[in-house]
C-alpha positions in Angstrom: -65.4 95.0 25.5 -64.8 91.2 25.2 -62.0 89.3 26.7 -60.2 86.1 25.8 -58.6 84.4 28.9 -56.2 81.8 27.7 -55.0 79.0 30.0 -51.7 77.2 29.6 -50.7 77.6 25.9 -48.0 75.5 24.3 -45.3 77.8 22.9 -41.5 77.5 22.5 -41.0 79.1 25.9 -43.8 77.1 27.5 -43.6 73.6 26.0 -46.1 70.9 27.1 -43.4 68.3 27.6 -41.7 69.6 30.8 -42.2 68.2 34.3 -44.0 71.5 35.2 -46.3 71.0 32.2 -47.2 67.5 33.4 -48.3 68.9 36.7 -50.4 71.6 35.0 -52.1 69.0 32.8 -53.4 67.3 35.9 -55.4 70.5 36.6 -56.9 70.7 33.2 -60.2 68.9 32.4 -59.2 68.2 28.7 -55.5 67.4 29.4 -53.4 68.8 26.7 -52.2 72.4 26.6 -54.1 75.0 24.6 -52.7 75.5 21.1 -52.2 79.0 19.7 -54.7 78.1 16.9 -57.3 77.6 19.7 -56.8 81.2 20.9 -56.8 82.5 17.3 -60.1 80.7 16.6 -61.8 82.4 19.6 -60.5 85.8 18.6 -61.6 85.3 15.0 -65.1 84.3 16.2 -65.5 87.4 18.4 -64.0 89.7 15.8 -66.2 88.4 13.0 -69.5 90.0 11.8 -71.5 87.2 13.4 -70.5 88.4 16.9 -71.5 92.1 16.4 -74.0 91.8 19.3 -71.8 90.0 21.7 -70.5 92.4 24.3 -68.9 92.1 27.8 -68.0 88.4 27.6 -65.0 86.7 29.2 -64.2 83.5 27.2 -61.9 81.0 29.0 -59.9 79.2 26.3 -58.0 77.0 28.7 -58.8 73.4 28.2 -60.8 73.3 31.4 -58.1 74.8 33.6 -60.5 77.3 35.2 -63.2 74.8 35.9 
């Protein structure tokens, strides 16, 4: 089983333009919030035929939040 671990993702309910978001960005190596397309790209990669031998991975898609 593979796992995608998203960090702060910009959504309607979690916009990246609030005071809380500004404090979160200070904890992220890359700065901006993760976009939904970033998560989708990681899922598509792991679900594709090229990844048939990848097992047991945890991918942080978090803009450097977990670093």
